[in-house]
C-alpha positions as CSV (number, residue, x, y, z in Angstrom):
1,M,103.9,5.0,260.0
2,K,105.2,2.7,262.3
3,R,109.0,1.8,261.8
4,V,109.8,-1.4,260.8
5,I,113.0,-2.7,263.0
6,E,115.1,-5.1,260.9
7,R,117.3,-7.7,262.9
8,E,119.8,-8.3,260.1
9,F,122.8,-6.2,259.2
10,I,121.9,-3.6,256.8
11,G,125.0,-2.4,254.9
12,V,123.9,0.0,252.1
13,V,125.7,1.8,249.5
14,L,124.1,4.8,247.5
15,L,125.5,5.9,244.0
16,G,124.2,8.4,241.8
17,P,125.0,11.7,240.0
18,P,124.8,15.2,241.3
19,G,121.4,15.9,242.0
20,S,120.4,12.2,242.2
21,G,119.1,12.8,245.7
22,K,121.7,10.7,247.4
23,G,122.0,12.7,250.8
24,T,118.5,13.1,251.3
25,Q,118.0,9.4,251.0
26,S,120.6,8.3,252.8
27,K,119.2,10.1,256.0
28,R,115.6,8.6,255.1
29,I,117.4,5.3,255.3
30,A,119.8,5.9,258.2
31,S,116.3,7.3,260.2
32,W,114.0,4.4,259.5
33,Y,116.2,1.7,259.9
34,G,118.5,2.9,263.2
35,I,121.5,3.5,261.2
36,P,123.9,5.7,261.1
37,H,124.6,8.0,257.5
38,I,127.8,8.2,256.4
39,S,128.8,10.9,254.2
40,P,132.5,11.8,252.5
41,G,132.0,15.2,253.6
42,N,131.2,15.1,257.2
43,I,134.3,12.3,257.5
44,L,136.2,14.8,255.7
45,R,135.6,17.9,257.7
46,D,135.9,16.3,261.3
47,A,139.0,14.6,260.6
48,V,140.3,17.8,259.3
49,K,138.8,20.1,262.5
50,A,140.1,17.0,265.0
51,R,143.5,17.9,263.2
52,T,144.1,14.4,263.2
53,S,146.9,12.7,261.3
54,L,145.0,11.5,258.8
55,G,142.7,14.7,258.5
56,M,146.3,16.7,258.0
57,K,146.8,14.4,255.1
58,V,143.3,15.4,253.8
59,Q,144.1,19.4,254.7
60,K,147.2,19.7,252.1
61,A,145.8,17.3,249.5
62,V,142.8,20.3,249.6
63,Q,145.6,23.0,250.0
64,R,147.1,21.5,246.6
65,G,143.9,21.0,244.9
66,E,144.4,17.4,244.6
67,L,142.5,14.7,245.3
68,V,142.4,12.4,248.8
69,S,144.1,9.4,247.7
70,D,142.4,6.4,247.9
71,A,144.7,5.4,250.9
72,V,144.0,7.9,253.0
73,V,139.7,8.0,251.8
74,C,139.7,4.1,252.9
75,A,141.5,4.9,256.2
76,L,138.9,7.6,257.4
77,R,136.3,5.0,256.1
78,E,137.8,2.0,258.7
79,E,137.6,4.4,261.5
80,R,134.3,5.4,261.3
81,L,133.1,2.2,260.1
82,N,134.8,0.6,263.4
83,E,132.7,2.3,266.1
84,H,130.0,0.4,267.5
85,D,127.0,2.2,265.6
86,C,127.9,0.7,263.0
87,N,127.8,-2.8,264.0
88,S,124.4,-3.1,263.0
89,G,124.6,-1.4,259.9
90,F,125.5,2.0,257.8
91,V,124.4,3.7,254.6
92,L,127.6,5.0,252.5
93,D,126.8,7.9,250.2
94,G,128.8,8.1,247.6
95,F,131.5,5.8,248.5
96,P,133.5,3.6,246.8
97,R,134.0,5.9,244.3
98,S,136.9,3.7,242.6
99,I,137.4,0.1,242.2
100,A,140.1,0.5,244.6
101,Q,137.8,1.8,247.2
102,A,135.1,-1.1,246.6
103,V,137.7,-3.8,247.0
104,W,138.9,-2.3,250.1
105,L,135.2,-2.2,251.6
106,D,134.4,-6.2,250.7
107,V,137.9,-7.2,252.3
108,F,137.2,-5.0,255.6
109,L,134.1,-6.2,255.9
110,Q,134.7,-9.7,255.3
111,E,137.8,-9.4,257.9
112,R,135.8,-7.7,260.5
113,S,132.8,-10.0,260.3
114,L,135.6,-13.2,261.3
115,S,137.4,-11.2,263.5
116,S,134.3,-9.6,265.5
117,A,132.3,-11.4,268.5
118,T,129.5,-9.0,267.4
119,R,127.0,-9.8,264.4
120,C,128.6,-8.0,261.7
121,G,127.4,-8.9,258.2
122,T,129.0,-8.3,255.1
123,A,126.5,-8.0,252.7
124,L,126.0,-4.9,250.5
125,L,122.8,-3.4,248.9
126,V,124.2,-0.9,246.3
127,I,121.7,1.1,245.1
128,Q,122.5,3.3,241.9
129,I,119.8,6.1,241.8
130,E,119.4,6.9,237.9
131,L,118.5,10.2,236.7
132,D,118.9,11.5,233.2
133,E,120.8,14.4,232.4
134,D,117.8,17.0,231.5
135,Q,116.3,16.3,235.1
136,I,119.6,16.7,237.0
137,F,119.8,20.1,235.2
138,A,116.4,21.3,236.2
139,R,116.8,19.9,239.7
140,L,120.0,21.6,240.6
141,A,119.0,25.1,238.7
142,G,116.3,25.0,241.5
143,R,118.9,24.6,244.3
144,R,119.8,27.2,246.7
145,I,122.1,27.6,250.1
146,C,122.0,29.0,253.2
147,Q,125.7,30.2,253.3
148,S,125.3,31.0,257.0
149,C,123.3,27.7,258.3
150,G,124.1,25.5,255.4
151,A,120.5,24.8,254.9
152,V,120.0,23.6,251.2
153,Y,116.8,24.3,249.7
154,N,114.9,23.6,245.7
155,L,112.3,26.1,244.5
156,Y,110.6,23.6,243.2
157,A,110.4,21.0,245.4
158,G,111.6,22.2,248.7
159,P,111.1,26.0,248.3
160,P,111.8,28.3,251.3
161,V,109.0,30.3,252.5
162,S,110.5,33.5,250.9
163,S,112.7,32.9,247.8
164,D,115.7,34.1,248.6
165,L,116.0,34.5,252.5
166,C,116.5,30.9,254.7
167,D,113.5,30.0,257.0
168,Y,116.0,29.4,259.6
169,D,118.0,32.3,260.5
170,G,116.6,34.4,257.7
171,N,119.9,35.1,255.6
172,A,120.4,35.1,251.7
173,L,120.0,32.6,249.9
174,I,122.7,31.3,247.4
175,V,123.7,29.6,244.1
176,R,126.9,26.8,245.1
177,E,129.5,27.4,242.6
178,D,129.1,23.8,242.0
179,D,125.4,24.5,240.5
180,H,126.2,26.9,237.5
181,P,125.4,24.6,234.0
182,E,129.3,25.0,233.1
183,V,130.6,23.4,236.5
184,L,127.3,21.1,236.7
185,H,128.6,19.7,233.1
186,E,132.1,18.8,234.6
187,R,130.8,17.5,237.2
188,L,128.8,15.1,235.2
189,V,131.4,14.6,233.4
190,E,133.5,13.3,236.6
191,Y,130.6,11.6,238.1
192,T,130.6,9.2,235.1
193,H,134.7,9.0,234.2
194,R,134.9,7.8,238.0
195,S,131.9,6.3,238.3
196,L,131.7,3.6,235.9
197,P,134.4,1.3,236.5
198,V,132.6,1.3,239.9
199,I,129.2,0.2,238.7
200,L,130.6,-2.3,236.7
201,Y,132.4,-3.7,239.2
202,Y,129.2,-4.6,241.3
203,K,127.5,-5.4,238.1
204,N,129.7,-8.5,237.1
205,E,129.2,-9.7,240.4
206,D,125.7,-9.2,240.4
207,R,125.6,-7.0,243.3
208,I,123.5,-3.7,242.6
209,T,120.9,-2.6,241.6
210,S,118.9,0.6,240.6
211,V,115.8,2.5,241.4
212,Q,114.5,5.7,239.4
213,G,115.3,9.3,240.8
214,S,112.8,11.0,239.2
215,G,109.5,11.9,241.3
216,T,109.3,13.5,245.2
217,P,111.4,12.4,247.4
218,E,108.7,10.2,248.9
219,A,108.6,8.5,245.8
220,I,111.9,7.4,245.7
221,S,112.0,6.5,249.0
222,R,109.2,4.1,248.4
223,R,111.3,2.4,245.4
224,I,114.6,2.2,247.7
225,F,112.8,0.7,251.1
226,S,111.2,-1.9,248.1
227,K,114.5,-3.0,247.6
228,I,116.1,-3.1,250.9
229,K,112.8,-5.3,251.9
230,N,113.6,-7.3,249.3
231,Q,116.5,-9.6,250.8
232,R,117.3,-11.3,248.0
233,W,120.8,-9.2,247.8
234,L,121.1,-9.8,251.1
235,R,121.0,-13.4,251.0
236,G,123.1,-13.9,247.9
237,A,125.9,-11.9,249.1
238,E,126.3,-13.6,252.5
239,S,125.7,-16.8,250.3
240,R,128.8,-15.7,248.4
241,S,130.8,-14.7,251.1
242,G,130.2,-17.8,253.1
243,H,128.0,-16.5,255.8
């Protein structure tokens, strides 16, 4: 299928519970539209690896078993979103995670658009991937990770050739600690607690749309691409911001 070239700025925020496929769908959107996929884990790991001042703050928080503060999280996003490849758009996976982060993102985009000579848009498509708890448990029960190369499999949706070995390096696959039922339940409770205010923030401004996260990755992608191609959300957001 030939790629559809979009000339408009495309800023996408994907929200959804653990196991909803945010990472997979973010990569598909980024590849299709030629925009970067910005994930929380990669930004944090890169900052720690580079031993930047922000990276050291992240490392200290992690070592103390604390959450990284909104101020540090937003500062890391600012550094990444100011890079040239984000001028045409981006996909944010799992960010914002608090109202403070959502407000920061709105202000950042508006200020960048006003101060930049490039055509940096301010509009965001906020897409919530919905999946009920039974489906989440069923999906994550089959997830396996290669602890050597990091490849991710699902015994039901995308299995390896051998049920317990990585296709790439032949190392043993493991179940992540986060995917055990008791831990997963805690993650879902935490997700609901942290994400509901963010979802309501965007709903109150009529800036969020939802897609069903059931079915194959291809089926979910079709639903998401349909939302992106429907430009009502983009035009509405740009109208409200004065662009």
